[in-house]
C-alpha positions as CSV (number, residue, x, y, z in Angstrom):
1,M,-222.8,-16.4,-7.4
2,Q,-224.8,-15.9,-4.2
3,T,-223.8,-13.3,-1.7
4,I,-224.4,-13.5,2.1
5,L,-224.1,-10.3,4.1
6,L,-223.2,-10.9,7.8
7,V,-224.7,-8.0,9.7
8,P,-223.5,-7.6,13.3
9,T,-225.7,-6.2,16.0
10,D,-222.9,-5.2,18.4
11,R,-219.2,-4.8,18.7
12,G,-217.1,-7.6,20.1
13,I,-219.5,-10.5,19.4
14,G,-217.3,-12.5,17.1
15,L,-218.3,-11.3,13.6
16,T,-215.1,-12.6,12.0
17,S,-215.3,-15.9,14.0
18,A,-218.8,-16.3,12.6
19,A,-217.6,-15.7,9.1
20,L,-214.8,-18.2,9.4
21,G,-217.1,-20.9,10.9
22,L,-219.7,-20.4,8.1
23,I,-217.0,-20.7,5.4
24,R,-215.8,-23.9,7.0
25,A,-219.3,-25.4,7.3
26,L,-220.0,-24.5,3.6
27,D,-216.7,-26.0,2.5
28,Y,-217.6,-29.2,4.4
29,S,-220.9,-29.3,2.5
30,G,-219.0,-29.1,-0.8
31,I,-219.7,-25.4,-1.4
32,K,-216.8,-23.1,-2.2
33,A,-217.1,-19.7,-0.4
34,G,-215.2,-16.5,-1.0
35,F,-214.9,-13.6,1.4
36,M,-214.8,-9.9,1.3
37,K,-214.9,-7.1,3.8
38,P,-215.7,-4.0,1.8
39,F,-215.0,-1.4,4.6
40,L,-212.5,-1.2,7.4
41,Q,-214.1,-0.8,10.8
42,D,-211.3,1.6,11.7
43,D,-208.0,2.6,10.1
44,T,-205.5,1.2,12.6
45,Q,-204.7,-1.6,10.1
46,D,-204.6,0.6,7.0
47,K,-200.8,0.3,6.7
48,Q,-198.9,-0.4,3.5
49,N,-202.1,-1.6,1.8
50,R,-202.2,-4.7,4.0
51,L,-205.4,-6.8,4.2
52,D,-207.6,-6.2,7.3
53,N,-207.6,-8.9,10.0
54,S,-210.7,-10.6,8.7
55,S,-209.5,-10.9,5.1
56,A,-206.0,-11.9,6.2
57,L,-207.4,-14.7,8.4
58,A,-209.6,-15.9,5.6
59,K,-206.5,-16.1,3.4
60,Q,-204.5,-17.9,6.0
61,A,-207.2,-20.4,7.0
62,F,-208.9,-21.1,3.6
63,D,-206.5,-19.6,1.0
64,I,-209.2,-17.1,0.0
65,D,-208.0,-14.1,-1.9
66,S,-210.1,-11.1,-0.9
67,P,-209.9,-7.5,-2.3
68,P,-208.5,-4.8,-0.1
69,S,-211.0,-3.0,2.1
70,I,-211.9,0.7,1.7
71,N,-210.6,2.7,4.6
72,R,-212.9,4.6,7.0
73,R,-211.6,8.0,6.1
74,R,-212.7,7.5,2.5
75,V,-216.0,6.1,3.5
76,E,-216.8,9.0,5.7
77,R,-215.6,11.5,3.1
78,M,-217.8,10.0,0.3
79,L,-220.8,9.8,2.6
80,G,-220.3,13.4,3.7
81,E,-220.2,14.4,0.0
82,G,-223.4,12.5,-0.7
83,N,-221.6,10.0,-2.9
84,L,-223.0,6.7,-1.4
85,G,-223.9,5.5,-4.9
86,D,-220.3,5.9,-6.1
87,L,-219.1,4.1,-3.0
88,M,-221.3,1.2,-3.8
89,E,-220.0,1.1,-7.4
90,E,-216.6,0.6,-6.0
91,V,-217.9,-2.3,-3.8
92,V,-219.6,-3.9,-6.8
93,A,-216.3,-3.8,-8.7
94,M,-214.5,-5.4,-5.7
95,H,-217.2,-8.1,-5.7
96,Q,-216.8,-8.8,-9.4
97,S,-213.1,-9.1,-9.0
98,L,-213.5,-12.2,-7.0
99,S,-212.9,-15.5,-8.7
100,S,-215.9,-17.0,-10.5
101,D,-214.9,-20.3,-9.0
102,Y,-216.7,-19.3,-5.7
103,D,-220.3,-20.6,-5.3
104,I,-221.0,-18.1,-2.5
105,V,-219.4,-14.9,-1.2
106,I,-219.5,-14.2,2.5
107,C,-219.5,-10.4,3.0
108,E,-218.7,-8.8,6.4
109,G,-220.8,-5.8,7.2
110,L,-219.9,-2.8,9.5
111,V,-220.4,-2.9,13.2
112,P,-222.7,-0.2,14.6
113,T,-220.6,2.0,17.0
114,T,-220.5,5.6,18.1
115,E,-217.7,6.2,15.6
116,A,-219.5,4.3,12.8
117,S,-223.1,5.6,13.4
118,Y,-223.6,5.2,9.6
119,A,-223.2,1.4,9.8
120,G,-226.9,0.7,9.3
121,Q,-227.1,2.9,6.2
122,V,-224.0,1.4,4.7
123,N,-225.0,-2.2,5.4
124,H,-228.4,-1.5,3.8
125,A,-226.8,-0.1,0.7
126,L,-224.4,-3.1,0.6
127,A,-227.3,-5.6,0.7
128,Y,-229.0,-4.0,-2.3
129,A,-225.8,-3.3,-4.2
130,L,-224.7,-6.9,-4.0
131,D,-228.2,-8.4,-4.0
132,A,-227.2,-10.1,-0.8
133,K,-229.2,-12.2,1.7
134,I,-228.8,-11.2,5.3
135,I,-227.7,-13.3,8.3
136,F,-227.5,-11.3,11.6
137,V,-224.7,-12.0,13.9
138,S,-225.6,-11.3,17.5
139,T,-225.4,-12.7,21.0
140,A,-228.0,-13.6,23.6
141,D,-228.6,-13.5,27.3
142,I,-230.8,-16.5,27.9
143,T,-232.3,-14.8,30.9
144,N,-233.4,-11.9,28.9
145,P,-235.3,-13.0,25.7
146,E,-236.8,-9.5,25.3
147,Q,-233.4,-8.0,24.8
148,L,-232.7,-10.4,21.8
149,A,-236.1,-9.8,20.2
150,D,-235.7,-6.0,20.4
151,K,-232.1,-6.1,19.1
152,L,-233.0,-8.2,16.1
153,D,-236.1,-6.2,15.3
154,V,-234.2,-2.9,15.4
155,H,-231.4,-4.0,13.1
156,A,-233.8,-5.8,10.7
157,Q,-235.8,-2.7,10.1
158,E,-233.1,-1.6,7.5
159,F,-234.0,-4.8,5.5
160,G,-237.7,-5.0,5.8
161,G,-238.0,-6.7,9.2
162,I,-236.8,-10.1,10.3
163,N,-239.4,-11.7,8.0
164,G,-238.4,-9.6,5.1
165,P,-237.4,-11.2,1.8
166,R,-233.7,-10.7,2.3
167,T,-233.3,-12.0,5.8
168,L,-232.4,-15.6,6.4
169,G,-231.8,-15.8,10.1
170,C,-229.2,-15.3,12.8
171,I,-226.1,-16.8,14.3
172,L,-225.9,-16.2,18.1
173,M,-222.3,-16.0,19.2
174,R,-220.6,-16.2,22.6
175,V,-223.8,-17.3,24.4
176,K,-223.2,-17.9,28.1
177,N,-224.9,-20.4,30.3
178,V,-225.5,-23.0,27.5
179,P,-223.9,-26.4,27.1
180,N,-220.5,-26.5,25.5
181,T,-220.1,-30.0,24.0
182,F,-217.2,-29.2,21.8
183,A,-213.9,-30.9,22.8
184,T,-210.4,-30.9,21.4
185,Q,-211.1,-34.0,19.3
186,P,-212.0,-33.6,15.6
187,V,-215.6,-32.3,15.4
188,A,-217.4,-31.8,12.1
189,P,-219.7,-29.0,11.3
190,G,-223.1,-29.5,12.8
191,E,-222.0,-32.1,15.4
192,A,-222.3,-29.9,18.5
193,T,-225.7,-28.1,17.7
194,F,-228.4,-27.9,20.3
195,Q,-231.8,-26.2,20.7
196,L,-232.4,-23.1,22.8
197,D,-234.6,-23.6,25.8
198,A,-238.3,-23.9,24.8
199,S,-239.4,-21.2,27.2
200,F,-236.8,-18.8,25.9
201,M,-237.8,-19.4,22.3
202,Q,-241.5,-18.9,23.2
203,A,-240.7,-15.6,25.0
204,V,-238.7,-14.3,22.0
205,Q,-241.5,-15.5,19.6
206,H,-244.1,-13.7,21.7
207,L,-242.4,-10.4,20.6
208,S,-241.1,-11.6,17.2
209,P,-243.4,-14.4,15.9
210,T,-241.2,-15.5,13.0
211,F,-238.0,-16.0,15.2
212,G,-236.8,-19.7,14.9
213,T,-239.2,-20.5,12.1
214,Q,-238.5,-21.2,8.4
215,Q,-238.9,-17.4,7.8
216,F,-236.1,-16.6,10.2
217,Q,-233.8,-19.4,11.1
218,V,-231.6,-19.8,14.2
219,I,-228.7,-21.0,12.1
220,G,-226.4,-21.5,15.1
221,V,-226.0,-21.0,18.8
222,V,-222.3,-20.8,19.6
223,P,-221.4,-21.1,23.4
224,F,-218.9,-18.8,25.0
225,S,-215.5,-20.5,25.2
226,E,-212.6,-19.2,27.2
227,T,-210.2,-21.6,25.5
228,L,-210.8,-19.8,22.1
229,S,-209.7,-16.5,23.6
230,V,-206.3,-17.9,24.6
231,S,-203.6,-15.6,23.4
232,R,-200.0,-16.6,22.6
233,T,-197.2,-15.2,24.7
234,W,-196.0,-13.4,21.6
235,D,-199.3,-11.5,21.4
236,V,-199.0,-10.4,25.0
237,A,-195.5,-9.0,24.4
238,S,-196.7,-7.1,21.4
239,E,-199.7,-5.7,23.3
240,L,-197.5,-4.6,26.3
241,D,-194.6,-3.3,24.1
242,A,-192.4,-5.6,26.1
243,K,-188.6,-6.1,25.7
244,W,-187.7,-9.7,25.0
245,L,-185.0,-11.2,27.1
246,S,-185.6,-14.6,25.5
247,I,-188.3,-15.2,22.8
248,G,-188.1,-19.0,23.0
249,E,-191.4,-20.6,21.9
250,A,-193.4,-17.4,22.4
251,K,-195.3,-17.9,19.1
252,S,-196.5,-21.3,20.0
253,R,-197.1,-21.2,23.8
254,R,-200.6,-20.1,24.8
255,I,-201.6,-18.5,28.0
256,T,-204.4,-20.3,29.9
257,R,-203.7,-18.5,33.2
258,V,-202.0,-15.3,34.4
259,S,-200.5,-15.4,37.9
260,L,-199.4,-12.2,39.7
261,T,-196.8,-13.6,42.0
262,A,-194.7,-12.0,44.7
263,R,-194.8,-14.7,47.4
264,T,-191.8,-16.8,48.4
265,V,-190.8,-19.7,46.3
266,S,-192.0,-22.2,48.9
267,R,-195.6,-20.8,48.5
268,V,-196.0,-20.6,44.8
269,G,-195.6,-24.2,43.7
270,E,-199.3,-24.4,42.6
271,V,-198.8,-21.7,39.9
272,F,-196.3,-23.8,38.0
273,S,-198.5,-25.5,35.5
274,R,-198.9,-25.8,31.7
275,G,-199.9,-22.5,30.1
276,T,-199.3,-20.2,33.2
277,L,-197.9,-16.7,32.6
278,I,-196.0,-15.5,35.7
279,V,-196.1,-11.7,36.3
280,T,-193.5,-10.7,39.0
281,P,-191.3,-7.8,39.9
282,G,-188.1,-7.8,37.9
283,D,-185.9,-8.0,41.0
284,R,-187.3,-11.3,42.1
285,D,-184.5,-13.5,40.8
286,D,-185.8,-16.3,43.0
287,L,-189.1,-16.5,41.2
288,L,-187.4,-16.3,37.8
289,L,-185.1,-19.2,38.8
290,A,-188.0,-21.2,40.2
291,T,-189.9,-20.8,36.9
292,A,-186.8,-21.8,35.0
293,L,-186.6,-25.0,37.1
294,A,-190.3,-25.8,36.4
295,C,-189.6,-25.6,32.7
296,M,-186.5,-27.8,32.9
297,N,-188.7,-30.3,34.7
298,G,-191.0,-30.6,31.7
299,I,-193.7,-28.1,32.6
300,P,-194.4,-25.9,29.5
301,M,-195.0,-22.6,31.2
302,A,-196.4,-19.8,29.0
303,G,-193.5,-17.6,30.2
304,I,-192.6,-14.9,32.7
305,I,-193.0,-11.1,32.7
306,L,-190.5,-9.1,34.7
307,T,-192.1,-5.8,35.7
308,G,-190.8,-2.4,36.8
309,G,-188.2,-2.1,34.0
310,I,-185.8,-4.3,36.1
311,T,-183.8,-7.0,34.3
312,P,-181.7,-9.8,35.9
313,N,-177.9,-9.6,35.9
314,D,-175.7,-11.9,33.7
315,T,-175.2,-14.4,36.6
316,V,-178.9,-15.1,36.8
317,I,-179.3,-15.2,33.1
318,D,-176.5,-17.8,32.9
319,L,-178.3,-19.9,35.5
320,C,-181.5,-19.8,33.5
321,R,-179.9,-20.8,30.1
322,P,-180.8,-24.5,30.3
323,A,-184.5,-23.4,30.8
324,L,-184.2,-20.9,28.0
325,K,-183.2,-23.8,25.7
326,T,-186.5,-25.5,26.5
327,G,-188.2,-22.5,24.9
328,M,-189.3,-20.6,28.0
329,P,-190.2,-17.0,27.0
330,V,-189.0,-14.2,29.2
331,M,-189.9,-10.5,28.8
332,S,-189.5,-7.2,30.6
333,V,-191.9,-4.3,30.9
334,E,-191.6,-0.8,32.3
335,T,-195.0,-0.8,34.1
336,D,-195.4,-2.2,37.7
337,S,-197.0,-5.6,38.3
338,Y,-200.5,-4.3,39.0
339,A,-200.6,-2.1,36.0
340,T,-199.2,-4.9,33.8
341,V,-202.0,-7.2,34.9
342,Q,-204.6,-4.5,34.3
343,N,-203.2,-4.1,30.7
344,L,-203.5,-7.8,30.2
345,M,-207.1,-7.8,31.3
346,N,-207.9,-5.1,28.7
347,M,-206.2,-6.9,25.8
348,S,-208.2,-7.3,22.6
349,S,-209.8,-10.6,22.0
350,E,-209.3,-10.2,18.2
351,I,-207.4,-13.0,16.5
352,P,-203.9,-11.8,15.3
353,I,-203.5,-12.2,11.5
354,D,-200.6,-14.6,12.0
355,D,-202.3,-16.9,14.5
356,I,-203.5,-19.4,12.0
357,D,-203.9,-22.2,14.6
358,R,-206.3,-20.1,16.7
359,A,-208.2,-19.0,13.6
360,E,-208.7,-22.6,12.5
361,E,-209.7,-23.7,15.9
362,V,-212.3,-20.9,16.1
363,A,-213.6,-21.8,12.6
364,R,-214.0,-25.5,13.8
365,F,-215.7,-24.4,17.0
366,V,-218.2,-22.1,15.3
367,A,-218.9,-24.6,12.4
368,A,-219.6,-27.4,14.9
369,H,-222.5,-25.4,16.3
370,L,-224.1,-24.4,13.0
371,D,-227.2,-26.0,11.6
372,L,-225.6,-28.1,8.8
373,D,-228.8,-29.5,7.6
374,W,-230.3,-26.1,7.0
375,L,-227.1,-24.9,5.3
376,K,-227.0,-27.8,3.0
377,D,-230.7,-27.5,2.1
378,Y,-230.5,-23.8,1.4
379,F,-227.1,-23.5,-0.3
380,N,-227.0,-26.7,-2.2
381,R,-230.1,-25.9,-4.3
382,G,-228.9,-26.3,-7.9
383,H,-225.3,-26.9,-6.7
384,V,-223.2,-29.9,-7.5
385,S,-221.5,-30.9,-4.3
386,R,-217.9,-32.2,-4.1
387,L,-215.9,-34.1,-1.6
388,S,-214.0,-31.3,0.1
389,P,-210.9,-32.0,2.3
390,S,-212.8,-31.3,5.5
391,A,-215.6,-33.6,4.3
392,F,-213.0,-36.3,3.5
393,R,-211.5,-36.0,7.0
394,H,-214.9,-36.3,8.6
395,L,-215.7,-39.3,6.4
396,V,-212.5,-41.0,7.6
397,V,-213.4,-40.4,11.2
398,K,-217.0,-41.7,10.8
399,K,-215.9,-44.8,9.0
400,A,-213.3,-45.5,11.6
401,E,-215.8,-45.1,14.4
402,Q,-218.0,-47.6,12.7
403,A,-215.1,-50.0,12.1
404,N,-214.4,-50.3,15.9
405,K,-210.9,-51.6,15.5
406,R,-207.9,-52.1,17.9
407,I,-204.8,-50.3,16.7
408,V,-201.3,-50.8,18.3
409,L,-199.0,-47.9,18.6
410,P,-195.4,-49.1,19.2
411,E,-194.1,-45.6,20.0
412,G,-196.3,-45.6,23.0
413,A,-194.6,-42.9,25.1
414,E,-193.9,-40.4,22.2
415,P,-195.9,-37.2,23.1
416,R,-197.7,-36.7,19.8
417,T,-198.6,-40.4,19.7
418,V,-200.0,-40.3,23.3
419,E,-202.1,-37.2,22.5
420,A,-203.4,-38.8,19.3
421,A,-204.2,-42.0,21.1
422,C,-206.2,-40.1,23.7
423,I,-208.2,-38.3,21.0
424,C,-208.9,-41.5,19.1
425,Q,-209.9,-43.4,22.3
426,S,-212.2,-40.5,23.5
427,R,-213.7,-40.0,20.1
428,G,-214.3,-43.7,19.4
429,I,-212.1,-43.6,16.3
430,A,-210.2,-46.7,17.5
431,D,-209.3,-48.7,20.6
432,C,-205.6,-47.8,20.9
433,V,-202.9,-49.9,22.5
434,L,-199.7,-48.1,23.6
435,L,-196.6,-50.1,23.9
436,A,-194.7,-48.4,26.8
437,K,-194.3,-48.3,30.5
438,R,-197.4,-46.8,32.1
439,E,-195.5,-44.4,34.3
440,E,-193.8,-43.0,31.1
441,V,-197.1,-42.5,29.4
442,E,-198.6,-40.9,32.5
443,E,-195.7,-38.5,32.8
444,V,-196.1,-37.5,29.1
445,A,-199.9,-36.9,29.6
446,K,-199.2,-34.8,32.7
447,N,-196.8,-32.6,30.8
448,L,-199.3,-32.2,28.0
449,G,-202.0,-31.3,30.4
450,I,-204.3,-34.1,29.2
451,E,-206.1,-37.0,30.9
452,L,-205.7,-40.6,29.8
453,P,-209.2,-41.7,28.8
454,A,-210.9,-44.8,30.2
455,G,-210.3,-47.7,27.9
456,L,-206.9,-46.6,26.6
457,E,-204.7,-49.7,26.9
458,I,-201.1,-49.4,27.9
459,I,-198.9,-52.6,27.7
460,D,-195.4,-52.6,29.2
461,P,-193.2,-54.6,26.6
462,A,-191.1,-55.8,29.5
463,S,-194.1,-57.5,31.2
464,I,-195.0,-59.6,28.1
465,D,-194.3,-63.3,28.0
466,H,-192.4,-63.6,24.7
467,D,-192.6,-67.3,24.2
468,K,-195.8,-67.4,22.1
469,Y,-194.5,-64.6,19.9
470,I,-191.1,-66.3,19.4
471,K,-192.9,-69.4,18.3
472,A,-195.1,-67.5,15.9
473,M,-192.1,-65.6,14.5
474,I,-190.0,-68.8,13.8
475,E,-193.0,-70.5,12.2
476,R,-193.7,-67.5,10.0
477,R,-190.0,-67.2,8.9
478,K,-189.0,-70.9,8.7
479,G,-185.3,-71.4,8.2
480,K,-184.6,-67.7,8.5
481,L,-185.0,-67.0,12.2
482,T,-183.7,-68.8,15.3
483,E,-185.1,-68.5,18.9
484,P,-182.3,-66.1,20.1
485,M,-182.7,-64.0,17.0
486,A,-186.4,-63.7,17.5
487,E,-186.0,-62.9,21.2
488,A,-183.6,-60.1,20.3
489,Q,-185.9,-58.7,17.6
490,L,-188.8,-58.5,20.1
491,A,-186.9,-55.9,22.0
492,D,-188.0,-53.6,19.2
493,T,-191.6,-52.5,19.9
494,V,-192.3,-52.2,16.2
495,V,-191.5,-55.8,15.7
496,L,-193.5,-56.7,18.8
497,G,-196.5,-54.8,17.6
498,T,-196.2,-56.3,14.1
499,V,-196.2,-59.9,15.5
500,M,-199.2,-59.0,17.7
501,L,-200.9,-57.9,14.5
502,H,-199.9,-61.1,12.7
503,M,-201.4,-63.2,15.6
504,G,-204.7,-61.3,15.4
505,E,-204.3,-59.6,18.9
506,V,-204.8,-56.2,17.2
507,D,-206.3,-55.1,13.9
508,G,-203.7,-52.6,12.6
509,L,-200.4,-50.9,13.4
510,V,-199.2,-47.2,13.1
511,S,-195.6,-46.2,13.6
512,G,-193.0,-43.8,12.3
513,A,-193.2,-40.7,14.5
514,V,-189.6,-41.5,15.6
515,H,-188.8,-44.5,13.5
516,T,-187.8,-44.6,9.8
517,T,-190.0,-46.0,7.1
518,A,-187.7,-49.0,6.9
519,N,-188.0,-49.7,10.6
520,T,-191.8,-49.7,10.2
521,V,-192.2,-51.5,6.9
522,R,-189.5,-54.2,7.2
523,P,-191.2,-56.2,10.0
524,A,-194.5,-56.0,8.0
525,F,-192.9,-57.5,4.9
526,Q,-191.4,-60.3,7.1
527,F,-194.4,-61.2,9.2
528,I,-197.6,-59.7,7.7
529,K,-196.6,-60.2,4.0
530,T,-198.7,-59.4,0.9
531,S,-202.3,-60.2,0.4
532,P,-203.1,-63.2,-1.8
533,D,-204.7,-60.8,-4.3
534,Y,-201.5,-58.9,-4.9
535,S,-197.8,-59.5,-5.5
536,L,-196.4,-56.3,-4.0
537,V,-197.0,-53.7,-1.3
538,S,-197.4,-50.1,-2.4
539,S,-198.5,-46.8,-0.9
540,V,-200.8,-43.8,-1.5
541,F,-201.0,-40.3,-0.2
542,F,-204.4,-38.5,0.1
543,M,-203.6,-35.0,-1.0
544,L,-206.1,-32.6,0.5
545,M,-206.2,-29.9,-2.2
546,P,-208.1,-26.7,-1.7
547,E,-211.1,-28.0,-3.6
548,Q,-210.9,-31.7,-3.7
549,V,-209.0,-34.8,-2.5
550,L,-206.5,-36.4,-4.9
551,V,-204.8,-39.8,-4.5
552,Y,-201.0,-40.1,-5.3
553,G,-199.4,-43.5,-5.7
554,D,-196.7,-44.8,-5.3
555,C,-194.7,-42.2,-3.5
556,A,-193.0,-44.1,-0.7
557,I,-192.2,-47.8,-1.4
558,N,-191.4,-49.1,-4.9
559,P,-188.3,-47.5,-6.5
560,D,-188.8,-48.5,-10.2
561,P,-191.8,-50.8,-10.8
562,N,-192.1,-52.7,-14.1
563,A,-195.3,-52.5,-16.2
564,E,-197.0,-55.3,-14.3
565,E,-196.2,-53.9,-10.9
566,L,-197.2,-50.4,-12.0
567,A,-200.6,-51.8,-13.1
568,E,-201.0,-53.5,-9.8
569,I,-200.2,-50.2,-8.0
570,A,-202.9,-48.4,-10.1
571,I,-205.5,-51.1,-9.2
572,Q,-204.6,-51.0,-5.5
573,S,-204.8,-47.2,-5.5
574,A,-208.1,-47.1,-7.2
575,A,-209.5,-49.5,-4.7
576,S,-208.2,-47.4,-1.8
577,A,-209.8,-44.2,-3.4
578,K,-213.1,-45.9,-3.7
579,A,-213.0,-47.2,-0.1
580,F,-212.7,-43.5,1.0
581,G,-215.6,-42.1,-1.0
582,I,-213.6,-41.0,-4.1
583,E,-214.9,-42.4,-7.4
584,P,-211.6,-43.2,-9.1
585,K,-210.5,-41.7,-12.4
586,V,-207.0,-43.0,-12.8
587,A,-204.2,-41.2,-14.7
588,M,-201.0,-43.1,-15.5
589,I,-198.5,-40.3,-15.4
590,S,-195.6,-39.9,-17.8
591,Y,-193.5,-37.2,-19.4
592,S,-195.6,-37.5,-22.6
593,T,-199.3,-37.7,-23.4
594,G,-200.7,-40.4,-25.7
595,T,-198.4,-41.1,-28.6
596,S,-196.4,-37.8,-28.4
597,G,-193.3,-39.4,-26.9
598,T,-191.3,-42.6,-27.2
599,G,-188.8,-44.5,-25.1
600,D,-188.7,-47.3,-22.6
601,D,-190.2,-45.2,-19.8
602,V,-193.2,-44.2,-21.9
603,E,-193.6,-47.8,-23.2
604,K,-193.7,-49.0,-19.6
605,V,-196.6,-46.7,-18.8
606,K,-198.5,-47.6,-22.0
607,R,-198.1,-51.3,-21.2
608,A,-199.2,-50.8,-17.6
609,T,-202.3,-49.0,-18.8
610,E,-203.2,-51.9,-21.0
611,I,-202.8,-54.3,-18.2
612,V,-205.1,-52.2,-15.9
613,R,-207.8,-52.2,-18.6
614,E,-207.5,-56.0,-19.0
615,R,-207.7,-56.7,-15.2
616,A,-210.2,-54.0,-14.3
617,P,-212.3,-53.3,-17.4
618,D,-214.8,-51.1,-15.4
619,L,-212.2,-48.8,-14.1
620,A,-211.8,-45.3,-15.7
621,V,-208.1,-45.2,-16.6
622,D,-205.9,-43.6,-19.2
623,G,-202.2,-43.2,-20.0
624,P,-199.7,-42.1,-20.6
625,L,-200.8,-38.6,-19.5
626,Q,-198.7,-35.6,-18.5
627,Y,-199.7,-34.2,-15.2
628,D,-201.2,-31.1,-16.6
629,A,-203.2,-33.1,-19.1
630,A,-204.5,-35.3,-16.4
631,F,-205.4,-32.5,-14.0
632,V,-206.3,-29.3,-15.9
633,E,-209.5,-29.6,-17.9
634,S,-208.5,-27.2,-20.7
635,V,-205.2,-28.9,-21.2
636,G,-206.8,-32.3,-21.1
637,K,-209.3,-31.4,-23.8
638,Q,-206.5,-30.1,-26.0
639,K,-204.0,-33.0,-25.6
640,A,-206.3,-35.9,-25.1
641,P,-209.8,-34.9,-26.3
642,D,-211.2,-38.5,-26.3
643,S,-209.8,-39.5,-22.9
644,P,-212.3,-40.5,-20.2
645,V,-209.9,-39.2,-17.6
646,A,-207.9,-36.3,-18.9
647,G,-208.6,-33.1,-17.1
648,Q,-210.6,-34.8,-14.4
649,A,-208.3,-37.4,-12.9
650,N,-208.3,-37.8,-9.1
651,V,-205.9,-40.8,-8.8
652,F,-202.4,-40.2,-10.1
653,I,-200.1,-43.1,-10.6
654,F,-196.4,-42.1,-11.0
655,P,-194.0,-44.2,-13.1
656,D,-191.3,-44.5,-10.3
657,L,-190.5,-43.5,-6.8
658,N,-188.3,-40.6,-7.8
659,T,-191.2,-38.9,-9.8
660,G,-193.8,-39.7,-7.2
661,N,-192.0,-38.7,-4.1
662,T,-190.7,-35.5,-5.6
663,T,-194.1,-34.5,-7.0
664,Y,-195.9,-35.1,-3.7
665,K,-193.4,-33.1,-1.7
666,A,-193.4,-30.3,-4.2
667,V,-197.2,-30.0,-4.2
668,Q,-197.4,-30.4,-0.5
669,R,-194.8,-27.7,0.3
670,S,-195.3,-25.2,-2.6
671,A,-199.1,-25.2,-2.5
672,N,-199.4,-25.6,1.4
673,V,-201.4,-28.8,0.9
674,V,-202.1,-31.3,3.7
675,S,-201.2,-34.8,2.8
676,V,-202.5,-37.8,4.7
677,G,-200.3,-40.9,4.5
678,P,-198.5,-42.7,3.3
679,M,-201.1,-45.5,3.6
680,L,-199.7,-48.9,2.7
681,Q,-201.8,-51.1,0.5
682,G,-201.4,-54.8,-0.6
683,L,-200.5,-56.2,2.9
684,N,-202.5,-59.0,4.5
685,K,-203.2,-56.6,7.4
686,P,-202.8,-52.8,7.7
687,V,-199.5,-51.3,8.7
688,N,-199.0,-47.6,8.2
689,D,-196.0,-45.3,8.4
690,L,-195.9,-41.7,9.7
691,S,-193.6,-38.9,8.8
692,R,-191.3,-38.1,11.6
693,G,-192.6,-34.5,11.4
694,A,-196.2,-35.7,11.8
695,L,-198.5,-33.5,13.7
696,V,-201.1,-34.9,16.2
697,D,-203.9,-34.5,13.7
698,D,-201.8,-36.5,11.1
699,I,-201.4,-39.4,13.6
700,V,-205.2,-39.3,14.4
701,Y,-206.2,-39.5,10.7
702,T,-203.6,-42.2,10.1
703,I,-205.0,-44.3,12.9
704,A,-208.4,-43.8,11.4
705,L,-207.2,-44.8,7.9
706,T,-205.7,-48.0,9.5
707,A,-209.0,-48.9,11.2
708,I,-210.9,-48.5,8.0
709,Q,-208.4,-50.7,6.1
710,A,-208.8,-53.3,8.7
711,H,-212.5,-53.2,8.3
712,S,-212.3,-53.3,4.5
713,S,-210.1,-56.3,4.5
714,E,-212.8,-58.3,6.3
715,I,-215.5,-57.5,3.8
């Protein structure tokens, strides 16, 4: 198990952000990284044996279990007593307590400060105690190359210089005046890298010749980004020790702008925008009411701080209640407005341990700017890579970009759908068609604070000539549909989108953010119908487990398939897995393994397995298998020692909908696993359903899946 020690050169340069980004980039490359922070930088978080911020964030973002850090008081006492060796023995024991499943351990070193003047000595001891390689985390002023060269040389002296045998290179964080190509769209590790200016590199190399060479790599240059320092309203209240008048959505609303406001209402309209935090004297009831009206009109303000210890009376609070119901946070502080703003300016940029969204965004941002080719080359030596969840998601996006398909979204004015469509259009994942009135879509985009990208198509259903669709509908459902019935059905945008798909005007359809599964699937059964190769439609979920991607089928469509239908579901699911880079090993799930159980349900699974082997002789399949025998290697060897699948299955076929749906939801919720789907399979053309609780990312990836299905059906 390799160990990488991240050695910071300064305080406040984003050491934890660098660690999170490196873990994400390694995971994307199929390398499982653990994390440990042997020593607390200070003791402010040493309460009730809680994890420090870095370890807690690693747990939240990547489900990494890190050992508790040793507090600063103990470190200083042992150093004062000359017990550095004993201290390192404790660290080695902590390191050995980490799971052997990790390929690499990322270790966070101490930051050199006035209070921790011993940081260099301790980091040096850490490197040798853990036999770690060194990556320096620093920053750079691109107008002052000499400063960077001197800083790296000074800190590298502890480890034999920057060309020493332990030093690998550096990650430069929060670098100003360099391009920031990262956007809000899904960006994979390595996709936003760029080279430092040649003259800057030459100037650094003049003083430090191995800088930027194979002996000392520039592993990443991460631009400064104000958006990654965006705090939640909740964090501000905690920092200011504020009194909540209404918490609202304080834990999800982020502050993009702070406005100290004392002007009249007629002169403050420009401050009412998404993410603005108003700071105003507590006796300005007019500004509180104006902010409330802005929120009621669909502007998601970050909130309002009432200063001076003055709170509004009950009459004003009652007038604000409709706005409070929209989630508007309101707080009161004792300090005056000027002091309050000063306190806000001095807030720590450290990520709170419960702000998982920000931690994940920071990890994505940093990983996007790391040299993925170098990371793969160095860390994959002698390592068997795997398809990690992040790699799967990136694969889906890349395949969708190559497919270049047109996807219709019947829920065209639904906010999550609009945002997902904008991401997909901007990223080239798909050409999206929103079925909605343009003014409704524009209003949604305005409230979300996003711009509609060029090429995003918006079609008002009321402006469409229905005649050609009615004719196609009647032809498709001869004897079952009349002209008035068809006209009435076209009022449903899901039906309209489905008929557009049937007629070849679009390549796929995604719906379900506000519609039920039945609303989405029924028109597909009526107008798209099943593929000639299959007799039924089924579904799969891609379960993004911590270490790999599993395929579950069927968890959404067929209540109680017979043996022939179950076999067809298995063949469809295996084909779907293969289309997305997963070499299928199919387990036919039952409550018994092999011949250990009897009964109609077991016999159905046995017969289905036989049919799969007859129809797809090259497919690795076995059944009946219990879930643990299919998934856990040690159990598989014990219960089915001769099975080609037991203990290593990645496609799980459940005997009925009750079992499949229950299992997928139990795994998703209990293990905090992301599930992508359901993806429908077996239709002539792709139609996919969303969960009504789908997040924007869920919709983006479902659109991508749909585009890939459309492309695969043409091959």
